[in-house]
C-alpha positions as a Markdown table, in Angstrom:
| # | Residue | x | y | z |
|---|---|---|---|---|
| 1 | Unk | 15.3 | 29.7 | -25.5 |
| 2 | Unk | 11.7 | 29.3 | -24.4 |
| 3 | Unk | 10.9 | 27.3 | -27.6 |
| 4 | Unk | 13.8 | 24.9 | -26.8 |
| 5 | Unk | 12.6 | 24.4 | -23.2 |
| 6 | Unk | 9.0 | 23.8 | -24.4 |
| 7 | Unk | 10.3 | 21.3 | -27.1 |
| 8 | Unk | 12.4 | 19.5 | -24.5 |
| 9 | Unk | 9.4 | 19.3 | -22.1 |
| 10 | Unk | 7.2 | 17.9 | -24.9 |
| 11 | Unk | 9.8 | 15.2 | -25.7 |
| 12 | Unk | 10.1 | 14.2 | -22.1 |
| 13 | Unk | 6.4 | 13.9 | -21.7 |
| 14 | Unk | 6.1 | 11.8 | -24.8 |
| 15 | Unk | 8.9 | 9.6 | -23.7 |
| 16 | Unk | 7.2 | 9.0 | -20.3 |
| 17 | Unk | 4.0 | 8.1 | -22.1 |
| 18 | Unk | 5.8 | 5.7 | -24.4 |
| 19 | Unk | 7.4 | 3.9 | -21.4 |
| 20 | Unk | 4.1 | 3.8 | -19.5 |
| 21 | Unk | 1.8 | 2.8 | -22.4 |
| 22 | Unk | 1.1 | -0.6 | -20.9 |
| 23 | Unk | 1.2 | 0.3 | -17.2 |
| 24 | Unk | -1.8 | -0.4 | -15.0 |
| 25 | Unk | -3.5 | 2.8 | -13.9 |
| 26 | Unk | -5.2 | 1.1 | -11.0 |
| 27 | Unk | -4.0 | -1.5 | -8.6 |
| 28 | Unk | -6.0 | -3.1 | -5.8 |
| 29 | Unk | -4.3 | -5.0 | -3.0 |
| 30 | Unk | -5.7 | -7.2 | -0.3 |
| 31 | Unk | -4.2 | -9.7 | 2.1 |
| 32 | Unk | -3.1 | -10.8 | 5.5 |
| 33 | Unk | -1.4 | -8.5 | 7.9 |
| 34 | Unk | 0.2 | -8.7 | 11.3 |
| 35 | Unk | 1.2 | -5.8 | 13.6 |
| 36 | Unk | 3.1 | -5.5 | 16.9 |
| 37 | Unk | 1.2 | -3.0 | 19.0 |
| 38 | Unk | 1.7 | -1.4 | 22.4 |
| 39 | Unk | -1.9 | -0.3 | 22.6 |
| 40 | Unk | -2.3 | -2.1 | 25.9 |
| 41 | Unk | 0.6 | -0.5 | 27.7 |
| 42 | Unk | -0.1 | 2.2 | 30.2 |
| 43 | Unk | -3.8 | 1.8 | 29.9 |
| 44 | Unk | -4.6 | -0.2 | 33.0 |
| 45 | Unk | -5.2 | -3.3 | 30.9 |
| 46 | Unk | -2.0 | -5.1 | 30.2 |
| 47 | Unk | 1.7 | -4.1 | 30.4 |
| 48 | Unk | 3.1 | -5.9 | 27.4 |
| 49 | Unk | 3.5 | -5.4 | 23.7 |
| 50 | Unk | 1.2 | -7.7 | 21.8 |
| 51 | Unk | 0.8 | -8.9 | 18.2 |
| 52 | Unk | -2.5 | -8.7 | 16.4 |
| 53 | Unk | -3.6 | -10.4 | 13.2 |
| 54 | Unk | -5.8 | -8.8 | 10.6 |
| 55 | Unk | -6.0 | -7.6 | 7.0 |
| 56 | Unk | -4.6 | -4.9 | 4.8 |
| 57 | Unk | -6.1 | -3.4 | 1.6 |
| 58 | Unk | -5.2 | -0.6 | -0.6 |
| 59 | Unk | -6.0 | 1.1 | -3.9 |
| 60 | Unk | -3.2 | 2.7 | -6.0 |
| 61 | Unk | -3.6 | 5.2 | -8.8 |
| 62 | Unk | -0.4 | 5.2 | -10.9 |
| 63 | Unk | 0.2 | 8.6 | -12.5 |
| 64 | Unk | 3.5 | 7.7 | -14.2 |
| 65 | Unk | 5.7 | 4.7 | -14.6 |
| 66 | Unk | 7.2 | 5.2 | -11.2 |
| 67 | Unk | 4.9 | 7.4 | -9.2 |
| 68 | Unk | 1.5 | 6.5 | -7.7 |
| 69 | Unk | -0.8 | 7.5 | -4.9 |
| 70 | Unk | -2.2 | 5.1 | -2.4 |
| 71 | Unk | -5.3 | 4.9 | -0.2 |
| 72 | Unk | -5.0 | 2.2 | 2.4 |
| 73 | Unk | -7.4 | 0.7 | 4.9 |
| 74 | Unk | -6.4 | -1.9 | 7.4 |
| 75 | Unk | -7.9 | -3.6 | 10.4 |
| 76 | Unk | -6.7 | -5.9 | 13.3 |
| 77 | Unk | -8.4 | -7.8 | 16.1 |
| 78 | Unk | -7.5 | -10.1 | 18.9 |
| 79 | Unk | -8.0 | -10.9 | 22.6 |
| 80 | Unk | -4.6 | -10.7 | 24.3 |
| 81 | Unk | -4.6 | -11.9 | 27.9 |
| 82 | Unk | -2.3 | -11.6 | 30.9 |
| 83 | Unk | -2.9 | -13.3 | 34.3 |
| 84 | Unk | -6.2 | -14.7 | 33.0 |
| 85 | Unk | -7.5 | -11.3 | 32.0 |
| 86 | Unk | -8.5 | -11.1 | 28.3 |
| 87 | Unk | -8.8 | -7.8 | 26.5 |
| 88 | Unk | -10.8 | -7.6 | 23.2 |
| 89 | Unk | -8.7 | -5.3 | 21.0 |
| 90 | Unk | -9.7 | -3.8 | 17.7 |
| 91 | Unk | -7.5 | -1.5 | 15.7 |
| 92 | Unk | -8.2 | 0.3 | 12.4 |
| 93 | Unk | -6.3 | 2.8 | 10.3 |
| 94 | Unk | -7.0 | 4.7 | 7.1 |
| 95 | Unk | -3.9 | 6.2 | 5.4 |
| 96 | Unk | -3.0 | 7.8 | 2.1 |
| 97 | Unk | 0.1 | 9.1 | 0.4 |
| 98 | Unk | 2.7 | 8.8 | -2.4 |
| 99 | Unk | 4.3 | 5.6 | -3.6 |
| 100 | Unk | 7.5 | 5.3 | -5.7 |
| 101 | Unk | 8.1 | 2.0 | -7.6 |
| 102 | Unk | 11.3 | 0.7 | -9.3 |
| 103 | Unk | 10.8 | -1.8 | -12.1 |
| 104 | Unk | 13.3 | -4.3 | -13.3 |
| 105 | Unk | 14.1 | -4.5 | -17.0 |
| 106 | Unk | 11.3 | -7.0 | -17.7 |
| 107 | Unk | 8.7 | -5.2 | -15.5 |
| 108 | Unk | 8.1 | -8.5 | -13.8 |
| 109 | Unk | 9.6 | -7.5 | -10.4 |
| 110 | Unk | 8.6 | -4.2 | -8.8 |
| 111 | Unk | 10.1 | -2.8 | -5.6 |
| 112 | Unk | 8.3 | 0.1 | -4.0 |
| 113 | Unk | 8.5 | 2.5 | -1.1 |
| 114 | Unk | 5.7 | 4.6 | 0.3 |
| 115 | Unk | 4.9 | 7.3 | 2.9 |
| 116 | Unk | 1.4 | 7.3 | 4.2 |
| 117 | Unk | -0.5 | 9.6 | 6.5 |
| 118 | Unk | -4.0 | 9.4 | 8.0 |
| 119 | Unk | -5.9 | 8.4 | 11.2 |
| 120 | Unk | -6.2 | 5.3 | 13.4 |
| 121 | Unk | -8.9 | 4.2 | 15.8 |
| 122 | Unk | -8.6 | 1.6 | 18.6 |
| 123 | Unk | -11.1 | 0.1 | 21.1 |
| 124 | Unk | -10.1 | -2.0 | 24.1 |
| 125 | Unk | -12.7 | -3.9 | 26.2 |
| 126 | Unk | -12.4 | -6.2 | 29.2 |
| 127 | Unk | -14.9 | -7.4 | 31.8 |
| 128 | Unk | -14.2 | -4.4 | 34.0 |
| 129 | Unk | -13.6 | -1.4 | 31.7 |
| 130 | Unk | -13.4 | -0.2 | 28.1 |
| 131 | Unk | -11.4 | 2.4 | 26.2 |
| 132 | Unk | -11.8 | 4.0 | 22.7 |
| 133 | Unk | -9.3 | 6.3 | 21.2 |
| 134 | Unk | -8.4 | 7.9 | 17.8 |
| 135 | Unk | -5.5 | 10.0 | 16.5 |
| 136 | Unk | -3.1 | 10.9 | 13.7 |
| 137 | Unk | -1.1 | 8.1 | 12.2 |
| 138 | Unk | 1.7 | 7.7 | 9.6 |
| 139 | Unk | 3.4 | 4.7 | 8.0 |
| 140 | Unk | 6.7 | 4.4 | 6.1 |
| 141 | Unk | 7.7 | 1.2 | 4.4 |
| 142 | Unk | 8.7 | -0.9 | 1.4 |
| 143 | Unk | 7.6 | -4.0 | -0.4 |
| 144 | Unk | 8.1 | -6.2 | -3.5 |
| 145 | Unk | 5.6 | -7.4 | -6.1 |
| 146 | Unk | 6.0 | -10.2 | -8.6 |
| 147 | Unk | 3.9 | -9.8 | -11.8 |
| 148 | Unk | 2.6 | -13.3 | -12.7 |
| 149 | Unk | 0.0 | -12.2 | -15.3 |
| 150 | Unk | -1.0 | -8.9 | -16.9 |
| 151 | Unk | -3.8 | -8.4 | -14.4 |
| 152 | Unk | -2.4 | -10.3 | -11.4 |
| 153 | Unk | 0.7 | -9.8 | -9.2 |
| 154 | Unk | 1.8 | -11.3 | -5.9 |
| 155 | Unk | 3.1 | -9.3 | -2.9 |
| 156 | Unk | 5.0 | -11.7 | -0.7 |
| 157 | Unk | 6.1 | -9.1 | 1.7 |
| 158 | Unk | 5.4 | -5.5 | 2.7 |
| 159 | Unk | 7.0 | -4.1 | 5.8 |
| 160 | Unk | 6.0 | -0.8 | 7.5 |
| 161 | Unk | 7.0 | 1.2 | 10.5 |
| 162 | Unk | 3.9 | 3.0 | 11.8 |
| 163 | Unk | 3.4 | 5.7 | 14.4 |
| 164 | Unk | 0.0 | 6.5 | 15.9 |
| 165 | Unk | -0.9 | 9.3 | 18.2 |
| 166 | Unk | -3.3 | 7.3 | 20.4 |
| 167 | Unk | -4.0 | 8.1 | 24.1 |
| 168 | Unk | -2.4 | 7.7 | 26.5 |
| 169 | Unk | 0.9 | 7.6 | 24.5 |
| 170 | Unk | 2.2 | 7.3 | 20.9 |
| 171 | Unk | 2.3 | 3.8 | 19.4 |
| 172 | Unk | 5.5 | 2.7 | 17.6 |
| 173 | Unk | 4.7 | -0.4 | 15.7 |
| 174 | Unk | 6.0 | -2.8 | 13.0 |
| 175 | Unk | 3.5 | -4.1 | 10.4 |
| 176 | Unk | 4.0 | -7.0 | 7.9 |
| 177 | Unk | 1.6 | -7.7 | 5.1 |
| 178 | Unk | 1.3 | -10.2 | 2.2 |
| 179 | Unk | -1.3 | -10.7 | -0.5 |
| 180 | Unk | -2.5 | -10.4 | -4.1 |
| 181 | Unk | -2.8 | -7.4 | -6.4 |
| 182 | Unk | -5.4 | -7.0 | -9.2 |
| 183 | Unk | -4.2 | -4.6 | -11.9 |
| 184 | Unk | -6.5 | -3.0 | -14.5 |
| 185 | Unk | -7.4 | 0.1 | -16.4 |
| 186 | Unk | -4.2 | 0.0 | -18.5 |
| 187 | Unk | -3.0 | 3.0 | -20.4 |
| 188 | Unk | -4.1 | 3.2 | -24.0 |
| 189 | Unk | -1.8 | 1.0 | -26.0 |
| 190 | Unk | -0.4 | 2.3 | -29.3 |
| 191 | Unk | -1.4 | 6.0 | -28.6 |
| 192 | Unk | 2.3 | 7.1 | -28.8 |
| 193 | Unk | 4.0 | 4.2 | -30.5 |
| 194 | Unk | 1.5 | 2.5 | -32.9 |
| 195 | Unk | 4.1 | 0.4 | -34.7 |
| 196 | Unk | 5.8 | -1.0 | -31.6 |
| 197 | Unk | 5.8 | -4.9 | -31.4 |
| 198 | Unk | 4.3 | -4.7 | -27.9 |
| 199 | Unk | 1.1 | -3.2 | -29.4 |
| 200 | Unk | 0.1 | -6.5 | -31.0 |
| 201 | Unk | -3.6 | -7.4 | -30.6 |
| 202 | Unk | -3.9 | -10.1 | -27.8 |
| 203 | Unk | -6.4 | -12.0 | -29.8 |
| 204 | Unk | -4.7 | -12.2 | -33.2 |
| 205 | Unk | -1.1 | -11.2 | -32.6 |
| 206 | Unk | -1.4 | -8.6 | -35.4 |
| 207 | Unk | -0.6 | -5.0 | -35.0 |
| 208 | Unk | -3.5 | -2.7 | -34.3 |
C-alpha cells in the first residue's frame, strides 16, 4: 500500500512539473494605484474620507502552476483640504502572503486572488500639527492579467479591500491598481517532457 501511495505521489509531482515547465518563476508588477482612506477622520485634521493617488509594486514567486507567494510595497501621497486647511498625507504599506491563480486553456488570461498581511505607516502634517502612526494591515483582493508576450503581461485591474490598525481607529479602505508585469526565470523547459512540441528552440524552431 505504501508503495502505491509513493508511486501516486511521484506521478502527481511529475504531472505538476509537466504542466508548469514553461511557467514564470518570478513576476514583478508595478503601476498606478488609488486608495480611499479614512486616515483623516477622528484625528483633528479633517472629518471626511479622502482618495489618495500613488503606486503599487510587488514581486511574486510561483511555486506551482497555481500557487505563488507575494511581497508587496505600495505608497500614496496627497494634500486633502477642507475649509482651506490642507493636510499633507503619506501612506505606505508592506504586505506579503499567498496568491492563487486560475489560467484559461491558452494561459493568456490569468485571474488571481490573494490574501496579504503586513504593516502600514502613515504621516499627517498641517500648519498646526502633525501625526505619525504605524500598525498591522491586511489586504484581500483579486485581479486579472493578460499575457501579451512571454515576458510581459498587462494588469488592467486589481481590487483590494484593506484593513489597517492605525491610531486612533481602524482604517477600512478600498484600493484599485493597474500596471505592467515583467515575467522571467522560467522553469527548465524539456526537463520532464523533452519531446513535447512546446519545447522547440525559440531561435531555430527545432526540438532541443
